[in-house]
N, C-alpha and C positions, 0 to 999 in steps of 0.2 A: 575628766569626768568620772566621779565616782560610781561604783556599781550599786544598785539597790538590792537589798535582800531577795527580791523575786528575780532579778538578773543573776545573782550569784547561785540560786536554785536552779534556773534554767540552764546555766552554764554546766553546772553539775551533772544535769540530766542529759546534756548534749555529750559530754564527755563519757557518761555511762552508755549513752547509745552506741558510740564509736566503738566502745570496749566490746559490746554485746555483738557487733558486726563482724568481729573477727575471732572471737575468743574460742568458739566451738570449731571454727575452720582448722585453726593453727594448733589445737591440741591433738591433732594426728600425727605430723611429722615425726614427733620424738618417739612415738608408738610404732612407726613403720616397720622397723625389725621385727617386733613381735606379732603384728598383723600379718606380715609378709610370710613368717614361717608357719605360722598357724593355718592360714587360709591358702597357703601355696599361690601366692600371687606373683605375676612375672613382673617386669619393670614397666611395662606398658599399663598395666593395671594399676602399680603403684602411681604412675603419673596421672592417670585417670581419677583415683581415688582423691588425690590431693587437689586436682584442677577440675573435678566435676562442679563443685558449688561455683567455682569461677566461671563456668560456662553458663550455670544457671544465672550468674550476675547478669550476663549478656542477654540470655533468652526471655527472662522475666522482667528486665527492665521497662519494656514496654508496657506490659500487663501492670506492672507496680504504679506506672505513671496513670494508667486508666483508673486502677484502684485508689489512687489519691483523689483523682477528679470526681468519681462517683462516691467515696466514702468519707473523704477528707483525709487530712494527715493522720488523726486519731484513729480512725478506723484502719487504714492501712498499716499502722504500726502494730496496732492489736493483732491482726491476721498475720503480720511478718513475723514480729517477734515471738509470738505464739507458735509458729512452725519452728523457729530457730530453737526454742527452748525445748519443745516436745521431741521433735524428730531428731535433733542433736543428741538428745539423751537415749533415744531407742536404736542408735545406729549398730550397737553391739549387741542386740537382742539375739541370742542363739547363735550358733557357730554357723552363719550362713554369709555367704558373698553376697547373695541376693538381697538379704536383708540390710547388709551394710551400705550397698550402692543405693538401693531404693530410699532408704532413710537420709542418706547423704543427699540424694537428688531432693527430697522434700525440704530438707534444711536449707539447701542452697535456695530454693524459691522463696523460702522465708527471708534469707538475707537479701534477694535481689529485689522484692517487693517493698522491702523497708529502707533500703539504702537511697533511692530517690527522695524519700520522705524527709530525711535529715537535711539536705540543702533548702527545702522548702521551709522548713522549721527554723534553720538559721535565718532565713531571710525576712520570716514573719516575727520572729521573737527580737532580732536584732538588725533591724533595716539599716542602722546607722553604724553597726560595729560588726560588719561582715567579716573582716579581717580577722579580729580577735574571737569571733564566735566561731570560725572555721578553724582556726588554730586549736581551740580547745577540743572541738569534735574531732579533728585528725589527730590530735595527741591521743584521745581516746582510742582511736582505729588501731594506732601504732602500740599502745599499751597492750590492747587486746592480741596482737601479734606477738608481743613480746613475753608476757606473762607465762602463756601455757608452754611456750618452748623452753622456758628456764625452770618451771616448777611441776612440770609432769613427770619426769624421770631425772635421775634417779631418787631425788628427793622430793618431797611435796606430795602431789595427788595419787601417783602410781603406789607408793608405799602403804598409803591410806586405803586404796583399793585392793590391798593384800596382792599386788603385782597382777591384778586383771585388768587387761586394756579396756576390757567393756565398761566396766564401772568407772575407770578413770576419765574416759571422755563423757561419760553421763554426769558425772560430779561437776565439770564445768557448766553444764546446762542449768543447774540450780541458781548460778550467779545470774545467768541471762533471764531466767523467770522472774526473780525477785525485782532486779533493776528494770525489767521490762514492763512490769505492772506499774511501777512509779512513773515511768515515761508516759505511757499510755494515760493514765489518769490526770496526769498534767498538760498533756497535748491539748491544743486548741478544739473545742467542739463546733461542729458545724451548726452554724446558725442561719436566719434568714437570707444573710449576704454570706456564701460559702468563702471560706479564706481561699480555696483552690478554685479557680474557674473551670467550666466544663470541658476546655480543650486538654487534650492528653496525648495526641500523636506527638511522637518526639520531634523537634523542630532541627529537622536534619539539615537543613540550609541556613539556619540562623548561626551566622559567625563560622567560626572555623571548628564547629563540633566534631565533625567527622575526622579531621585532621589531629585535633586534640585527643580523641578517643583512640586513633592509631598510634600516635606518641606516646601515650600512657599504656596502651596496650602492650608495647614492646617492654617497657619497663616491669610491668606487672607480670609479664610472661617469664622475664628473667628471676623475678624475686619468688614466685611460686614455684618455678621449676626448680630452682636452687634449693628452696625448702624441701622439695620432694625427693630430690636425688643426692644430696649430701650425706643422708643417713646410710644409704646403702654404699655410696661411693667411699666414705671413710670406713664402713665395715669391711667392704672387699679390699681395701689397701691397708688392713691391718691396724686401722686406728679407731677401733670402736669406742674408745675411753673418750675420744673427742667429739662424738656426735653431740651430746649435750650442750658442751661449752661452745661449740661452733655455732649451733642454732640459735642458742640464747644471744650470742654475741651479734649474729647476723641481724636478728630482731630487736636486740636493745640498741644497737647502733642508731636505729631511726630516731630514738627520742632525742638525739643531739640535734637534729635538723631545725626544730623550733628555736633553739638560741642562734644557730647561724642564720637563719632568716631574719630573726629580729636584728642581728648585728649588719645584716646586708640585706636590706629590702630588695635590692636590684635582682635578687634570685627569684623574687616572684613575677618578673614582667615576662615569663613564660620562655622565650627563647634562651636566654642565659642559664635559666635553670636546668631546662631540658637537655641542652648540648652538653654541660658540664656533667650533668648524671649520666649521659650517655657514655662519655668518655671513661669515667671512673668505674663504671659497672663493666665495661669490656676489660679494662685493665685487671680489675679484681677477679673476674671470672678466670682468665688466663693465670693469674695468681693462684687460685685455689687448685686448678689443673697441675701446675708445675711446681709448686711449694711441696717438699717433704715436710713431715712431721707435724708439730704444732703451728708452723707458720701459716696453715689454712684459717686458723682463728683470726689473723691480721688481716688477710683478704676478705674473710666474711665480715667483718667490721666495715671496710670500705665499701662493699657491696651494698650492706643494710642502710649505710647513711646515703648512698646515692639514689638508691632507689625511692626510699623515703622523701628525698628532696623532690623528685619528679612527681611524687605522690601528691604532696602538698601543694605543689605549684598547679596541678590540674584540678585539685579539689576546689581552689579558689575561683576558679574560672566561671563554672556556671552561675553562682550568686552574684558575680560581678558583670557577667556579660549579658545576661538575660533580664528581661523585663521582671517586675517583680511577681506577676501571676504565672510566668512561664520558666520558672527555675526547674521545676520538676521535668518539663518537656525538655530542656537542653541537657538536664542531667541524665535523663533516660537515653537520650542520643549517644552521649559520650560513654555512659557505662555499658551500652549495648556493643559499640565498636571495641571499646577497651578490653571488656572481659571476654568477648569472642576471641579476639587476638590471644589474649592471656591463656586461654584453654588450648588453642590449637599447637603453640610453639612448644609446650612441655610434652605433649601427647607425641610429636614429631621426635623430640629428644629421647623419649623412652623407647620409640620404635627403633631408633638408631642404635641404642645400646642393646636391645634384644637381637636385633639382626647381626650385628658385628662382634657382641660380647664384649667392646671396648668401652669402658665405663667413661673415660674423658670425652668420648663423642657425644655424650649426654649434654654437655656444655657448649658444643659447637652452634646448635641454632640459637642459644642465647647470646652469644658473640655476635652473631650476623644480625640479630634482632636489634642490638644496641646501636650498630652501625646505620641501619635503617631509620631507627629512632632520630639519630643526630640529623640524618638528611632531611626527614620530616619536619623537624623543628626549625629549620633555618628561616622560613618565612614567618613564623609566629611571632606576634608581637601584640601588646596591648595598648589600645589608644588610653590617653588620659582621661577621657570621658568615661571609659569602662571602669575606671577605677573610683569614679565618684562615689558610689553607694558605700564604699568601705570606710569613708571618713567619718570623723567624730560627728 
């Protein structure tokens, strides 16, 4: 079945929306050594800076669901993406830790209220093509995680900003502003029969939402924690020159998950994808800690691929399992649990590093998280009926 021109435009906008949800978040890790030195942050603060938007993805998921119910998808995206663009740009306004964390907080709120809207948009625009639309949207998220880690330093945005980390992170927000306007203008307008029903409270008991959230939370915790601590870990072990290539490979490896899923669709059944991802992430973290020299880049590749596989599997579940009008509610439940977990684990890792002074201990909570993830995933399975909406 061929795509119409309208379908192609909608897929492009979904892809851009996915990019917008991560672009400003992942612009920070490559700049951490600069921010760390200038603002005198400890490792716990570094972990909080990277994972604060993740906490907001949990805390604001329910308000995001309410916003969709009250304002519709277009209104929620206008508020959410507007906050991402504006507050993502002002994070470095003035040499102040307070401004940095306050603007990061508000940017995280914007990401959080936008994210539940996109699964609803997928279901509304592509009710018979959920799988392909989700794949395009998730690919945008992965691109949004990859591009800033590779093009912020030492080539790309930072040189254009004359070495100023404040202008470097602000420049990424321009892309969010431009693409966000296009997404909002094309999103469905609420009419006499709203596209999203009045129900908004997360469907905590609808299917395995909480378990899916916990499983995905462990994978997200490992991913965000690794992005947070690899820069300082490599810096302290005399491998500063490897920071940018390691972060780039960690995030770029995620782009290979889409071809892998296309070749082996069974990876999307939940249980297989989650358990396989957990095993690979545990091995990769141990490899990062134990491998000297540039070998860390190879393990970063394995970790990025495995984390993205778990992410894509989880992202397909709400549109496949929930009823048409309840996708945002199930998404809110999953995101609340997922990102709440993803915030806590990196914070524990940073605290361990600060208390002991041993950099390798920052990766211990991540290894434990992958073991718990595999155990939680054992009973997960999708019924054939849940997959029907994804058909042609």
